[in-house]
C-alpha positions as CSV (number, residue, x, y, z in Angstrom):
1,M,-21.3,69.5,-34.7
2,D,-18.4,72.0,-35.6
3,F,-16.1,71.7,-38.4
4,V,-12.0,73.1,-38.9
5,T,-10.8,73.5,-42.1
6,V,-6.4,72.5,-42.4
7,D,-5.1,72.6,-45.4
8,G,-8.2,72.4,-47.3
9,I,-9.7,69.7,-45.0
10,R,-12.6,70.0,-43.0
11,L,-12.4,67.8,-39.8
12,E,-15.2,67.4,-37.0
13,V,-14.1,68.6,-34.1
14,R,-15.6,69.2,-30.5
15,H,-14.8,71.3,-27.4
16,I,-15.6,70.2,-24.1
17,A,-16.1,73.5,-21.8
18,A,-13.9,73.7,-18.4
19,A,-16.0,74.2,-15.5
20,P,-16.9,77.9,-14.5
21,G,-14.1,79.3,-12.3
22,A,-11.7,76.6,-13.0
23,R,-8.0,77.8,-13.0
24,E,-6.5,78.4,-17.0
25,L,-5.0,75.0,-17.5
26,A,-3.8,73.8,-21.0
27,P,-6.4,71.9,-22.3
28,I,-6.3,68.2,-23.2
29,V,-6.5,67.2,-27.0
30,F,-8.5,63.9,-27.3
31,L,-6.5,61.3,-30.0
32,H,-9.2,58.6,-31.6
33,E,-8.4,55.2,-32.2
34,G,-7.9,53.7,-35.5
35,L,-11.9,52.9,-36.5
36,G,-12.4,55.7,-33.8
37,S,-14.0,59.2,-34.3
38,V,-15.7,62.1,-31.7
39,A,-18.3,59.9,-31.1
40,M,-16.8,57.0,-30.3
41,W,-15.5,58.5,-27.4
42,R,-18.6,58.7,-26.0
43,D,-18.5,60.8,-22.6
44,W,-15.4,60.1,-21.3
45,P,-13.6,63.0,-22.7
46,D,-16.6,65.0,-21.1
47,Q,-15.4,62.4,-17.2
48,V,-12.0,63.6,-17.7
49,C,-12.1,67.8,-18.2
50,A,-14.6,67.8,-15.4
51,A,-12.3,65.6,-13.1
52,T,-9.2,67.8,-14.0
53,G,-10.6,71.0,-14.2
54,R,-9.3,71.5,-17.7
55,E,-11.3,72.3,-21.5
56,G,-10.8,69.4,-24.1
57,I,-10.8,69.2,-27.7
58,A,-11.4,66.2,-29.6
59,Y,-11.7,65.9,-33.1
60,S,-11.9,62.9,-36.2
61,R,-9.3,62.3,-38.5
62,R,-10.1,62.9,-42.0
63,G,-11.6,59.9,-43.3
64,Y,-13.6,59.6,-39.7
65,G,-16.8,60.3,-37.9
66,W,-18.5,63.3,-40.3
67,S,-14.7,64.6,-41.0
68,D,-14.4,64.5,-45.3
69,P,-13.4,61.4,-46.6
70,V,-10.8,59.7,-48.3
71,P,-11.2,59.7,-51.4
72,D,-10.8,56.2,-52.9
73,V,-9.4,54.9,-50.0
74,R,-8.5,51.1,-52.1
75,A,-6.9,52.4,-54.8
76,A,-3.0,53.7,-55.2
77,S,-1.8,56.0,-53.3
78,F,-1.7,59.2,-55.2
79,E,-1.1,63.2,-53.9
80,R,-3.2,65.6,-56.0
81,D,-3.3,69.5,-55.2
82,G,-1.5,68.8,-52.1
83,Q,-3.9,66.1,-50.5
84,R,-2.9,62.6,-51.1
85,G,-5.6,60.1,-51.7
86,G,-6.6,56.6,-52.0
87,R,-4.9,54.0,-49.3
88,L,-2.5,55.2,-46.6
89,L,1.0,55.4,-46.8
90,P,2.7,53.8,-43.8
91,D,3.8,57.3,-43.1
92,Y,0.1,58.3,-42.2
93,M,0.8,58.7,-38.5
94,H,3.6,61.1,-39.2
95,R,1.9,63.2,-41.3
96,E,-1.4,62.9,-39.3
97,A,1.3,64.5,-36.2
98,W,3.8,66.4,-37.6
99,Q,0.9,68.3,-40.5
100,V,-2.3,68.3,-39.9
101,L,-2.0,67.9,-35.5
102,P,-0.2,71.7,-35.6
103,G,-2.7,73.0,-38.2
104,L,-5.5,72.3,-36.2
105,L,-3.9,73.1,-32.7
106,K,-3.3,76.8,-34.6
107,E,-6.8,76.9,-35.5
108,C,-7.7,76.1,-32.7
109,G,-5.9,79.0,-31.1
110,V,-4.2,76.4,-28.9
111,S,-0.2,75.4,-27.4
112,H,1.0,73.5,-25.3
113,P,-1.8,71.3,-25.3
114,V,-2.0,68.0,-22.7
115,L,-2.5,65.1,-25.4
116,L,-4.7,62.4,-24.3
117,G,-4.5,59.4,-27.8
118,H,-5.6,56.0,-27.7
119,S,-3.5,53.4,-30.2
120,D,-3.4,54.7,-33.0
121,G,-4.4,58.4,-31.7
122,A,-1.6,57.3,-28.9
123,T,1.3,57.2,-31.8
124,I,0.4,60.4,-33.5
125,A,0.7,62.0,-29.8
126,L,4.3,60.4,-29.8
127,L,5.1,61.6,-32.6
128,H,3.9,65.0,-32.3
129,A,5.7,65.5,-28.3
130,S,8.6,64.2,-30.2
131,R,8.9,67.8,-32.5
132,H,6.6,70.4,-31.3
133,P,6.2,71.6,-27.8
134,V,3.6,70.0,-25.5
135,S,2.4,70.1,-21.4
136,A,2.2,65.9,-21.5
137,C,1.6,62.7,-23.1
138,I,-0.9,60.4,-21.8
139,V,-1.0,57.5,-24.4
140,M,-3.2,54.3,-24.2
141,A,-2.3,51.4,-26.0
142,P,0.2,53.0,-27.8
143,H,2.0,51.7,-31.3
144,L,5.5,51.9,-31.1
145,F,6.0,49.0,-33.8
146,V,4.2,46.1,-35.3
147,E,3.4,42.8,-32.9
148,D,2.5,39.8,-34.9
149,I,0.0,39.9,-32.2
150,S,-1.2,43.8,-33.6
151,T,-1.3,41.8,-37.1
152,Q,-3.9,39.4,-35.8
153,S,-6.0,40.6,-34.6
154,I,-6.5,43.4,-37.2
155,A,-6.7,40.5,-39.5
156,H,-10.0,39.3,-37.0
157,A,-11.3,42.3,-37.1
158,R,-11.1,42.2,-41.2
159,E,-13.0,38.7,-40.2
160,A,-15.3,40.4,-38.0
161,Y,-16.3,43.5,-40.3
162,L,-17.3,40.8,-43.4
163,Q,-19.0,38.3,-41.7
164,G,-19.7,39.9,-38.9
165,D,-22.0,43.1,-37.3
166,L,-18.8,45.4,-36.5
167,R,-19.8,47.6,-40.1
168,E,-23.2,48.0,-38.5
169,R,-21.7,49.2,-35.7
170,L,-19.2,51.5,-36.8
171,A,-21.6,52.7,-39.5
172,R,-23.6,55.0,-36.8
173,R,-20.3,56.0,-35.6
174,H,-19.0,56.9,-39.6
175,A,-20.4,59.2,-42.9
176,D,-18.4,56.8,-44.9
177,V,-17.6,53.4,-42.7
178,D,-16.2,51.6,-45.5
179,G,-13.8,54.3,-45.8
180,A,-12.7,54.5,-42.3
181,F,-12.4,50.6,-41.7
182,W,-10.3,50.1,-44.6
183,Q,-8.1,52.6,-44.4
184,W,-6.9,51.5,-41.2
185,N,-7.1,47.7,-42.0
186,D,-5.5,47.4,-45.5
187,I,-2.0,49.6,-44.1
188,W,-1.9,47.7,-41.0
189,L,-2.3,44.5,-43.1
190,S,0.1,45.4,-45.6
191,S,3.8,43.9,-46.1
192,E,5.3,47.4,-46.4
193,F,3.7,48.4,-42.6
194,R,5.8,45.6,-40.8
195,S,9.0,47.9,-40.3
196,F,6.3,50.5,-39.2
197,D,8.9,51.3,-35.6
198,I,8.9,55.2,-33.8
199,Q,11.3,54.4,-30.4
200,Q,13.8,56.2,-32.1
201,E,11.6,59.8,-32.0
202,C,10.7,59.2,-28.8
203,T,14.1,59.8,-27.5
204,H,13.3,63.1,-28.8
205,I,10.0,63.3,-26.3
206,T,10.9,65.9,-23.9
207,A,7.4,66.3,-22.3
208,P,6.3,64.2,-19.0
209,V,4.7,61.2,-20.4
210,L,2.1,58.4,-18.4
211,A,1.6,55.7,-20.4
212,I,-1.4,53.2,-19.4
213,Q,-2.0,49.4,-21.1
214,G,-4.3,46.8,-20.3
215,V,-2.1,43.5,-19.2
216,D,-4.8,41.0,-22.0
217,D,-4.8,44.0,-24.6
218,P,-5.5,42.0,-27.9
219,Y,-3.9,44.5,-29.7
220,G,0.1,45.0,-28.5
221,S,1.9,43.1,-25.5
222,M,3.2,45.2,-22.9
223,R,6.8,45.8,-24.9
224,Q,5.4,48.4,-26.2
225,I,4.8,50.5,-23.1
226,D,8.3,48.9,-21.5
227,S,10.2,50.4,-24.9
228,L,8.2,53.8,-25.0
229,A,10.3,54.0,-20.7
230,D,13.2,53.0,-22.1
231,A,13.1,55.2,-24.7
232,L,11.7,58.7,-22.6
233,R,14.4,57.5,-20.1
234,A,17.5,57.8,-22.1
235,Q,16.1,61.5,-22.7
236,A,15.9,61.8,-19.2
237,V,19.6,62.3,-18.8
238,I,19.3,65.3,-21.5
239,S,16.1,67.0,-20.1
240,A,15.5,66.8,-15.9
241,N,11.6,67.4,-17.3
242,T,11.0,64.2,-18.9
243,R,9.9,61.6,-16.6
244,V,7.8,58.9,-17.2
245,K,4.4,56.5,-15.7
246,L,3.7,53.3,-16.3
247,E,-0.2,51.7,-15.5
248,K,0.1,48.1,-16.3
249,L,-3.6,47.6,-15.4
250,P,-5.7,43.8,-14.9
251,S,-8.7,42.7,-16.8
252,C,-8.4,44.8,-19.5
253,G,-8.0,44.8,-23.2
254,H,-7.1,47.2,-25.5
255,S,-9.1,49.8,-24.4
256,P,-8.4,51.2,-20.9
257,H,-10.7,54.0,-20.6
258,R,-14.2,51.7,-22.0
259,D,-12.7,48.6,-19.6
260,Q,-11.3,49.7,-16.3
261,P,-13.0,53.4,-16.5
262,E,-12.3,53.9,-13.0
263,R,-8.7,53.4,-12.6
264,T,-8.1,54.9,-15.6
265,L,-9.6,58.5,-15.0
266,A,-8.0,58.1,-11.4
267,A,-4.5,57.6,-12.8
268,V,-5.0,60.2,-15.7
269,N,-5.9,62.9,-12.9
270,A,-3.2,62.2,-10.5
271,F,-0.5,62.4,-13.5
272,L,-1.7,65.6,-13.9
273,D,-2.0,67.0,-10.0
274,T,1.8,66.4,-10.9
275,L,2.5,69.4,-13.4
276,P,3.9,72.2,-13.1
């Protein structure tokens, strides 16, 4: 297990080497979901890197996996010595995309990466690409705005955590399982998060984008990636580099890489093959 320190916070990082003799290509940076971590990806990043001939980097955001915890995650939000603590604020994904991720990439010596994100990680990838240069963005089940279907499923997750076995299953993947769960669940079910919307930010993305979503996703409707396509096509009038491909997978829920791994991997590989 490796760690990288960004702004005084230790983040768990896993490096995946490219195959010997592979061409020098932009590395893939994997950005996990709202309850994810390095370990929660399992071996899927290895499969992607092997199929595409690229090296990869996966990291756990603060409070997830074995990264440093968020202090007093259910208390009122506070800032001390330049670091936030307590409950997450509605801009937590903006801060991750625009402050933490650039610092991590600098520490790892990476520029112009391919960002591959799932759920919250997909949203972070889009936000980062709206301000920073990337080779491409691959987003699985991104959240561009809040829908009732999302909050209903997140409320069900709360019940599963309190009454079912979700806490026990997550505890194997997170050093501070309660911190990992409540920082995500509390902010998503808060009234102030209802206005979260990044559609305008997405109009500034100039890199190629692949958006993948399951038809049966219980955390978001197909409006999410359709609205992303609308935002990117508006930008394409300005930038010839901007292009978007949508993959809508049948018999697939919120996690395309778990529910339809072969089709998802094939879509990712085919998309990356088209890059310069």
